[in-house]
Steps between C-alpha positions, in 0.01 A plus 500: 500500500778746594775357275454733203463802731855445634645400162514127577439212264326296771433510872826427685394386846298186447561240772482220241843345436649639181865424412531833320477680833755290684699718743788339685623692801826406668301293751322309225832422333642377829193284558537346154870437564411311819256276314753431224766423759268252667437331168858383480562451870424130497198468727338646808263794528510850354273757664360814334268711713337839458190702570196469274561683173877543531570296185564143617297357214685720251834372626372142490382543141843630397660212684286250310606662173868452587480139618715289264347236277657213698291583806161352591272750673192445717304814593233495771303821556230369734679350801193458723540125467532194717822299486346248262352774280837673487679185385229438243542856368879462479464175307247663267731797437796273425272275288578202719261209446367369832327160495171530685448233767191283490234525768690744725597864518853583369759548775807721522718203401295445184617842380850507651625182333428601137615859575832376635541274197431794268756720677764227481440453129521876440828512692640214291411700189682806632179694568422712805161516672352814653180530701362856534225566752333841488298648790701267724386681814181292465684170544415304811770377739432140389551589134819694577636197683421281199683747278801472728487124466494536121841666518629173648461343155859497384788311347851485642586811298205735534141564597241402241255785556541876539205668674425873468250652744343834407272674745403794714700606810307254718696224328819613672323498835374148436851372429621659825282266706696247708317203345619607151864562594618199297338646190636848570853356518458372145430845357808567289393844379237747612399845385231742617367721222452844652286777354641758258693798633367852426747535211406158362130582524557810284707294254229234492229756418711661229589160351136394464397835353781489244410144400143625452631760252576808710719750311417817694612590857380275780134583586566487875621782719799410717296532817237273345763231431615522861140469618441197274796323658383588848141386450587191294787412738719424198296189411479480117142370491380781727699751290316377189159533661573845640662645186223369277233669711707820539545536123128442454429769761732750332333428166154549648602835650682615186835525677821482290681304773418303812549705815516394865132580562397272215712217639342540844149487353590198285639319806167537683317361196738205458607413853218653700529771765793479738400363841435773754713511813332343802383729785755333730786585263377859464500540878848351519629732228372793700674370812831485317455851367485382142146625442282375218757557230559322172724205432807707415494675836454169680804362323709803586392477862589132511862592451500667841291255700797344680648679793871488578581150618148355508231400251199730469158369594340554161750292304553216744299184555575259783640157424315213662638417842660839563375665817444871523458730799206732547509820291600829650276804487490649154325744270195275513348705780515812288288338229252334732641148446571282800839336541340160443358611165835642395670172586254308283542736208879517524547126565786564742608782728815703453625378836485142368710567193848348517809714514726474200854372537770768492799263491553306173685224687192450715295458181747239371472312830121503473522369144754233601248377755269403214783276376529353851851638532629692802744782439746623758574853611724575202405602148242244381610500137852398609375216719230356274736347237595246771144367449538508118274805500588827331354850513359654184388862452364672191219726381223270373141540389217349702422277201847343511493477881172311470660270240796433730249399765724553803490741794740791499591831659347824372683825561258784564573874473836418341566860394399659831833454677325286764383182323294231672456131425237226505485143373251436219323171580186523283392662175166525320381723215390766747699456820830401656557327834801638688672361805699702752608401851291185489175677405328481162270759343338531158531830310361611166735513201402866453638578844806282442580686178514826694799384702665220303711560191571139399784399734469127574740273689471128557695182568587227255659159537824451309548186290774246579844623405393863479780738598368836385809555290491541119456172317297195595627202693433166325284393795288811456462430127387143570252627759363757255463240222312270738271783615420599140418139417273476804328826407429358153376168635800311362725242667826637643792504255765234538868583531668834534359800315680795349355848500480488122273666243230235541478548878507880460209471255302293752580751771394793280167334425444435871582862587255625238225276638564630852489866403875549557755672273568228242877537472589132542721583799412363845467736794313521831157553340551203270618279788191604700265399221682173428454402863137605492427309179658190651278526809782566747361567849550874550290776661216608274333835450128476564335609178144534381284674242 
């Protein structure tokens, strides 16, 4: 309807899949690289997760297009199945003939035997077998366990089946359950597909408009593009819906370009009105002196919600089992709120908030406790190598910290001249759990960002023969080769290994799959992930959606 008005050959923001409009952000390329790595990794699970509409299906479609001809593929898009129904679907997808028993219902064994025979024959013919399960967050625990058992089908050289699980963020939470730990240890590569950044959202919009025939300047004001990203949260499907309605609105009003007001109106029509703040939150905002301001002011205020040395009440939630003393008198009286009401609204009183650590050595000792190691009165990082543990410090993103999956020390107010420290023990999409002086508290990531600039320190266990000097000891090389084989579901190599081009190539592929710099050179981050992939018993960061 609006295409000709804006000089377009056709409408650019249809949500129907159209290869002409394919837009690959850096995250999409990384996700595709993880799937391709898993294809040649020789068995086990590959995990691709992401919010609804972030492009998982697009990546999967590209992956299917790049699968070599010598690979058999089974694709299951409706995983709400029983164990028997799943095996039947896999056999159907692989075109495996299953003799139907007489006068009884088929059992799991009736499907497993011919499936195993098919996989063995494919292996003898030099063919790989890949099972892709979409919407995998809908799998039951029983079905996931059966999938794990399928990865036991193997020869002496390699696994017979590669399984790729694609699903929403709940899938990661499912695999974090204790009863699925054995399956989680067989995940050789995992990647979470995040939403587009503001710059990528603008590039995405421009790309689709140009494919649709745009030759004139972009019909979106800069502020409108920023508002699209904010309201669509960088999710491509939501961007399509919002831009389509915004262009229609601008056409209806006779506007030459889409402005911010048009985007806001389109968002209400597409997504519905934004939920109103609850009366309790409005009272609490007044107590804190924030007033009934917009989202930008709330965000700015969040940067100052922590006092010096303690967490602020509005950004902290208590961790189960942590006791808290009664709140002191506060500004509640001035607004007519009782202290009890303020405590309920704030979740925890300021007096309960833990003090931050001022001594970095004290933070290292607290972290060492998670490794069940006691450190003496000296410098911890000089004593820990006696336990084959080493200190590691670097600026890292929360995404990589989550991928490392281990607790670590965060340095807060690093540029203030008086930094403080806490141990990160838990991380979700919206909050972080910090430990200091034996007390844990949960804070929002907005509040964390106000005081943390990326400094992260943790411990890692050195491999046998590791000296820390340039060059690799032969024992370290053998250990690394064995860990890479275990991560790929392969038997350990026999004999001594050299750190040759083949091993460097394996290491580079592993680093890419783990979200690390893929330079083919081992370092602390690589050693951490090799241990994690092999299921070594180490402290784990509590993660969740």
